[in-house]
N, C-alpha and C positions, 0 to 999 in steps of 0.2 A: 504494500500500500504506500501511497504518497504521504509521508509524515515530515514535520508535524502537519496536522490538518485542523483548520479552523472553519467553522460554519457559523454565519451570523444571520439574524433576522431583525427587522425594524418594525414589527407589529402587523397584526392582521385585523381587517375590518373593512368597512365601506369607505375606503380612502378615496377622496375626490380627485378628479383629473388634475386639478391645480397643484396637488401635493406630490404627484408621482415623480416629476423630475428631481425634486429635492431629496426624496427618499432614495431613489436609485443612486444619486450622487453620494449621499451620505453613507449608504450601506457599503459601497465600494471603498470609500475612504476608511470606514471603520475596519474593514477587512485588511486593508493595506497597513494600517497602524498596528493591528494585531500581529501581523507577520514581521513588521519592522521591530516590534518589541521582542518577539521571540528570537530574532537574529542577535539581539543584544543580551537578553537574559537567559535564554535557553530554558525558560520556565513556561510551561503551557498554561498554567493558571495566571501568571502575569500577563501573558499575551491575550488570553481570553478576556480578562478584566480590562485590559487596555482598550480592546475593541468596544466593550460596553461603555467605558468611560467616555470615549469619543462621542457615542450617541447620546450620552447624558449631557453633553455640551451643545449638541446640535438641536435647535428648536424645531427641526423637521420631525423629531421623534418625541414620544410621550414618556420622558424619563429625565430626571434632573431638571435642567433649564428647559422650559417649554412644556412641563407636565400639565395635564388637565386639572380642572378645579373641582372641588367639592361644591355642593349646593350652597355652602356658605361663602364661597369664593376663596377657599384656602387650598393649599397644596399639602397632600399627605403621601409621602413616598414609601415605596416598598422595594426590597431587593433580596435576592437569594444567591448564595454561592454553594455549590456542592462539589466535593472532591471525591472522585471515585476510587482513589487509592485505599482509603480506610473508611469510606462512607461518612466522612465528616461533612458538616454543613453549618452555615451561619446565615442568619436572616434578620431583617428589620422591617417594621411596619409602623405607619403613623409618624414617620420622620419628617421634620420640617426644615426648610431653608438650608439643606445640605446638598451641595452640587453633585456629589458622587456617593449616593447611597450604596452602590455596589462595593465600594471600598470599605464602608462601615460594616457591611454584612461580612466581608472577609475577616475584619478584625474580630467580629463576634465569634467566628469559627476558630480563629487562631489564639485569641487572648482570653476567652471565657469558657466555662464549662457548659454553656448553654447553646441552644440552636437559634432561638428566636427572641429578640427583644422588641418591645412595642412602646409606642407613645413617649411619655416623659422619660421612661427608662432608657429607650433607644437614644433619645435626644441627649440625655446626660452622658451616656456612654460615648457618643460621638464627640461631645465637648471634652470629655476626659482624654480622648485619643487625639485631641488637638485638631479636629476637622473644623475648618472655618465655617462660620454661619453666614450665609449670604443674606443681604438685605431683602432680596426678592428674586424668585425664580419665575415670576409671572410673565407671560407674553401676551401681546394683543390677540393672537389667534386663540389662546386659551380663554380669554375673557369673552371673545365673540362666540365661542362654542358654548360657553355656559349661558350666555344670554339667549342664544338660539334654543338651547335645551329648555330653559325656563318658559319661553314663549310657546313652545309646542307641547310641553308636558301637561297632559290633563290629569294624570295620576301623580299625586304628590310623592309617591315612592318609586316613580319610574326612573330608569337610568338608561344611558345609552353608551355604546362602546366608543363613540367619537371617531375621529380620523387619525388619532395618534398611534395608539397601540403600544403594547409592551415591547421592549427591546431585549435581545438575548444573544448569547454566543455559546457554542460548545466546542470543545477541542480534545484532541488526543495527541500525545507525544510519541516519539519513537520508542519509548519504553513501555507504551501502552497505558499511561496515566490518562484518565478521562476526567474532564471538568465541565461544569455547567454554570453559567452566570446569567442572571435575569434581573431586569430592573424596570420599574414602571411608576407612573403617577396615578394609575388606576383608571377609572372611567368618569367621564364628565357627569357632574351632578350627583355623585355618590354621597351617601350620608356620612356625617362625621364619625370616624372610628371604624368605617367599613374595612374589612380585611378581604383581599381577593386571593387568587390562587398563587400569585407570584412568590410570596415569602414562605409558602408551604412545600417542603420537600415531598416529591411524589406527585405534586399537582403542577406547580409552576416550573419545576425543573427536577432533574434527577441525574445521577451519574454513578456508575459501578464499573470498575475495570474489567469485571468478568462478563459484562454485557455491552455497555456503551453509555452514551450521554444524550440528554434531551433538554430542550428549552421550549416552553409553550407560550402562546399568545392568543388573544381572542376574548370571548365572553368569560371573564375570570370566575364569576360565581358558578357557572356551569362546569368550567374546567375543574374547579375545586370539588364540586359534587361528584365528578366522574373520575377523579384521580388520574388525569390524562397521562402525565409523564410516567407514572409507575406502570400504568397499563401498557404503554408502549414498550418499556423495558421488559415486562413479562412476556409480551408477544415476541420480542426478539429472542428472549431466553428459550422460548418454545420453538424457535426455528425460523421465524419470519426475518426477512431482510429489514434494514432500517427503513427503507421506503415502504415496504409492505406493512410493517407494523404501524408506521405513522398514518398511512392512509386508512387502514382498518379501524384503528381506534377513533380517529376523528370522524369517520363516517358513522361509526356506531354511536358516538356521542350525539351527532346531529340527529340520527334516527330516534335515539332514546330520550333526549332532552329537548331537541329542537333548536339548539344554539350552535353557532359556528365557532371555529377555532383554527389555529395553525400550530405547527411544530417543526423544529429542525432537530435532526437526529443523526448521531454518528455511532456506528457499530464498533465493537472492539477490533474488528478486522479492517476498519477504515471505510466501511461502506457508508453511504450518505442517504439521508432521507429528508426530503422537503415536501411538505404536504399542508394544504389548508382548504377548508370548506367555505371560508369567507370569500368575499368578492376579490380581495387583494391581500397579499403579504409580501413585503420586500425581503429579499434573501440574497445571500452571496456566499460563495466558497471558491477556493483556488485548487486546481488540480493540474499537474504536469505543466506548471508555469502559465496557466491560463485562468482568468477569473470567469466564473460562471455566476450568472445573476438573473433576477427577474422580479416581477411584481404581480402580473396578471396570471390567471389560470392558463396553463398550457404554454406559458412563455418561458424561454430559456435562451438568454444571450450569452455569448462567449467573446472575451477580448483578452489580449495579451496583458500579463501582469506588469504594472509599472511601479517600480520601487521608488 
């Protein structure tokens, strides 16, 4: 297999045409940054995290800067890191004004005996780890999305997936170490304190050196109910390829729950899975010196890798 291997996604959903160019450009930049990081560090987790951190900086994605807003006009961030070497994981939810929640999640994994920190506890931990607090991560697009949500929502508990979507990356090193990193601002108009699939191992992401790695995106509450990432790993463990497992689980979720989602998957053998039942999902990976990417159903572009 071609290693190291990185596979990234920029969120699944009803992404409008106007957002497509920015997402395609951003997803390829994130991939390039991940590979450049690996060339320096030789650490697949560093590289995967770097790819996600780039997307947390890019307002074309719903993570870090540019995250969608709660119904109260606030930002509550979530992130998850899973290391398939020893099945270690770290996660945060309800984090505010921290540009790189994925980095905080990794610190939870490496510096605490816990897996998930939430709300004030997560905020305090981030401050203790010297993560700077930003004055605001709000963008005009996020404000406009919230106003549009409020104008059309007839159900006070209605929520929408929005046009941003979760971001994520999975990787495998030459030694077979698998990792998964996922970060999100959630869904436009969510209630204060809502927890989605992203920070939950087995739902928002999963990694196991004996099987592979997964990062998911889409209707988070449905993904959480269906344990999508874990189901994909189990399907691979039973003999499905990364692509077969991803397609099977997402289609079953759609049939069972009626909600759409997407997933990127890497098998322990370096096989690749890219699947989504939503209208669009931005994705990219590199193989044999070429970048493969797309955003629409059935779409697959290839270009030479530019370092």
